C-alpha positions as CSV (number, residue, x, y, z in Angstrom):
1,M,268.6,-13.6,-24.8
2,I,267.4,-17.0,-25.9
3,H,264.8,-15.5,-28.2
4,G,267.5,-13.9,-30.3
5,A,269.2,-17.2,-30.7
6,Y,266.0,-18.8,-31.9
7,I,265.6,-16.0,-34.5
8,A,269.2,-16.4,-35.7
9,I,268.9,-20.2,-36.0
10,G,265.6,-19.9,-37.8
11,I,266.9,-17.4,-40.3
12,A,270.1,-19.5,-40.9
13,G,267.8,-22.5,-41.5
14,I,265.8,-20.5,-44.1
15,F,268.9,-19.5,-45.9
16,T,270.4,-23.0,-45.7
17,F,267.2,-24.6,-47.0
18,H,266.9,-22.2,-49.9
19,M,270.5,-22.7,-50.9
20,L,270.4,-26.5,-50.8
21,E,267.0,-26.6,-52.5
22,N,268.2,-24.3,-55.4
23,I,271.5,-26.1,-55.8
24,G,269.7,-29.5,-55.8
25,M,267.3,-28.2,-58.5
26,A,270.2,-27.0,-60.6
27,M,272.0,-30.4,-60.4
28,G,268.8,-32.3,-61.2
29,L,268.7,-34.1,-57.8
30,L,265.5,-32.3,-56.6
31,P,262.3,-31.4,-58.4
32,I,262.0,-27.8,-59.6
33,T,260.0,-25.8,-57.1
34,G,260.8,-22.2,-57.8
35,V,262.7,-21.4,-54.6
36,P,265.1,-18.6,-55.4
37,L,268.8,-18.5,-54.4
38,P,269.3,-15.9,-51.7
39,F,270.9,-12.6,-52.9
40,V,271.5,-14.1,-56.4
41,S,268.2,-14.9,-58.1
42,Y,266.1,-12.0,-59.3
43,G,262.9,-11.4,-57.5
44,G,261.6,-8.3,-55.7
45,S,259.7,-9.9,-52.8
46,S,262.5,-12.5,-52.2
47,S,265.2,-9.9,-52.1
48,L,263.1,-7.7,-49.8
49,T,262.6,-10.7,-47.5
50,N,266.3,-11.6,-47.5
51,F,267.2,-8.0,-46.6
52,I,264.6,-7.9,-43.8
53,C,266.1,-11.2,-42.4
54,I,269.6,-9.7,-42.5
55,G,268.3,-6.6,-40.7
56,L,266.8,-8.8,-38.0
57,L,270.1,-10.6,-37.6
58,L,272.0,-7.3,-37.3
59,N,269.5,-6.1,-34.7
60,V,269.8,-9.3,-32.6
61,S,273.6,-9.0,-32.7
62,S,273.6,-5.4,-31.7
63,R,271.4,-6.0,-28.7
64,R,273.5,-9.0,-27.5
65,K,274.9,-8.4,-24.1
66,K,278.7,-8.3,-24.1
67,A,280.6,-10.1,-21.3
68,I,282.6,-7.6,-19.2
69,F,285.3,-9.1,-17.0
70,I,286.1,-7.0,-14.0
71,D,288.9,-8.0,-11.6
């Protein structure tokens, strides 16, 4: 259960970092590093990696135990 949360937090961190890095580069606040914007920038390996990460998140959410309240 806790491993799924670690996976979800890690993937969210990757997406957040890539978005902030790319927006900072576009605004001129950060140096240009070549980090692509997820699901927007063109790149085969980047898109494949993003889709694999979303697949992992969907798998974690589908295996999550739902709380069932029985009175």
